[in-house]
Backbone as CSV, one residue per row, in Angstrom:
resi,resn,N_x,N_y,N_z,CA_x,CA_y,CA_z,C_x,C_y,C_z
1,MET,13.543,2.652,-49.230,13.102,2.368,-47.839,11.984,1.327,-47.810
2,THR,12.256,0.163,-47.285,11.246,-0.731,-46.964,10.492,-0.681,-45.586
3,HIS,9.101,-0.671,-45.622,8.373,-0.779,-44.366,8.062,-1.962,-43.796
4,LEU,8.243,-2.371,-42.603,7.982,-3.638,-41.871,6.530,-3.677,-41.843
5,PHE,5.727,-2.542,-41.553,4.199,-2.775,-41.343,3.508,-1.782,-42.258
6,SER,2.508,-2.115,-42.717,1.514,-1.233,-43.520,1.069,-0.287,-42.466
7,SER,0.380,0.862,-42.921,0.006,1.910,-41.840,-1.366,1.386,-41.121
8,ARG,-2.272,0.519,-41.687,-3.276,-0.235,-41.033,-2.662,-1.135,-39.845
9,GLN,-1.644,-2.082,-40.091,-0.949,-2.912,-39.392,-0.060,-1.915,-38.091
10,SER,0.490,-0.997,-38.407,0.853,-0.105,-37.390,0.035,0.340,-36.368
11,ALA,-1.069,0.934,-37.045,-2.135,1.251,-36.211,-2.986,0.179,-35.111
12,LEU,-3.321,-0.885,-35.810,-3.655,-1.910,-34.945,-2.658,-2.411,-33.849
13,LEU,-1.359,-2.396,-34.318,-0.078,-2.524,-33.254,0.017,-1.573,-32.108
14,CYS,-0.325,-0.117,-32.516,-0.379,0.453,-31.536,-1.766,0.526,-30.726
15,ALA,-2.891,0.306,-31.113,-4.209,0.273,-30.505,-3.755,-0.972,-29.460
16,PHE,-3.208,-1.935,-30.120,-2.991,-3.290,-29.111,-2.018,-3.042,-27.974
17,ALA,-1.023,-2.271,-28.400,-0.070,-1.756,-27.097,-0.734,-0.751,-26.090
18,VAL,-1.205,0.043,-26.734,-2.242,1.044,-25.418,-2.995,0.168,-24.854
19,SER,-3.825,-0.813,-25.437,-4.775,-1.652,-24.513,-4.171,-2.326,-23.742
20,ALA,-2.957,-2.936,-24.169,-2.406,-3.847,-23.165,-1.734,-2.936,-22.009
21,MET,-1.078,-1.996,-22.125,-0.568,-1.087,-20.959,-1.675,-0.605,-20.200
22,LEU,-2.801,-0.249,-20.763,-4.116,0.070,-19.900,-4.381,-1.131,-18.991
23,CYS,-4.577,-2.253,-19.707,-5.176,-3.399,-18.765,-3.963,-3.802,-17.716
24,LEU,-2.763,-3.794,-18.177,-1.602,-3.983,-17.044,-1.683,-2.945,-15.964
25,SER,-1.993,-1.692,-16.297,-1.738,-0.775,-15.240,-3.115,-0.882,-14.311
26,LEU,-4.429,-1.206,-15.039,-5.457,-1.254,-14.122,-5.558,-2.616,-13.375
27,SER,-4.674,-3.495,-13.538,-4.791,-4.817,-12.817,-3.901,-4.424,-11.706
28,ALA,-3.063,-3.357,-11.442,-2.315,-3.362,-10.385,-2.932,-2.626,-9.291
29,CYS,-4.495,-2.097,-9.691,-5.226,-1.241,-8.643,-6.058,-2.174,-7.668
30,GLY,-6.036,-3.513,-7.925,-6.998,-4.166,-6.822,-6.334,-4.045,-5.684
31,ARG,-7.286,-4.234,-4.576,-7.027,-4.381,-3.246,-7.103,-5.713,-2.829
32,ARG,-6.316,-6.249,-2.200,-6.275,-7.675,-1.664,-7.265,-7.844,-0.435
33,GLY,-7.498,-6.909,0.412,-8.370,-6.781,1.707,-7.792,-6.101,2.616
34,ASP,-8.471,-6.005,3.871,-8.094,-5.079,4.951,-6.760,-5.443,5.486
35,PRO,-5.693,-4.880,5.900,-4.437,-5.336,6.541,-4.787,-5.890,7.779
36,SER,-4.061,-7.031,8.219,-4.283,-7.684,9.505,-2.806,-7.825,10.125
37,PRO,-2.938,-7.494,11.419,-1.433,-7.652,12.124,-1.197,-9.035,12.050
38,PRO,0.284,-9.235,12.144,0.751,-10.714,11.915,0.562,-11.324,13.644
39,GLY,0.608,-12.645,13.492,0.539,-13.422,14.807,-0.650,-13.530,15.107
40,PRO,-0.716,-14.512,16.450,-2.267,-14.915,16.943,-2.852,-13.581,17.430
41,ALA,-4.300,-13.788,17.532,-5.173,-12.594,17.778,-4.806,-12.299,19.377
42,ALA,-4.524,-13.211,20.404,-4.220,-13.233,21.485,-3.056,-12.190,21.751
43,ASP,-2.031,-12.162,20.928,-0.776,-11.259,21.073,-0.812,-9.953,20.481
44,VAL,-1.914,-9.586,19.949,-2.002,-8.236,19.061,-2.426,-7.290,20.263
45,THR,-1.706,-6.333,20.397,-1.715,-5.323,21.349,-2.365,-3.985,20.714
46,TYR,-2.730,-3.971,19.416,-3.313,-2.756,18.755,-4.921,-2.987,18.449
47,PRO,-5.886,-1.842,18.782,-5.490,-0.663,19.049,-5.247,-0.712,20.769
48,GLN,-4.415,0.036,21.191,-4.086,0.289,22.647,-4.430,1.792,22.956
49,ILE,-4.491,2.024,24.341,-4.866,3.440,24.720,-3.290,3.849,25.211
50,TYR,-3.055,5.180,24.519,-1.824,5.738,24.906,-2.175,6.680,25.879
51,PRO,-1.246,7.029,26.816,-1.409,8.204,27.707,-1.581,9.455,27.116
52,ALA,-2.159,10.303,28.095,-2.168,11.786,27.360,-0.775,12.316,27.284
53,PRO,-0.478,13.309,26.585,0.790,13.907,26.504,0.931,15.026,27.693
C-alpha cells in the first residue's frame, strides 16, 4: 500500500485545514452595523407609542 502523504505532510495538511476552518468561521462573526429601517426618515413610524392593554 502506498501512502500519498508522509506523516509530516499529513500533519501540516491537517493543521492548515483546521486553521482555514477557524478563520472562515470567525470571519462570519463580524457585525455590519446597527440595523436601520428602510425608506426615508420622515416615513419611519418606529418607535411609536402603543395604547395600554
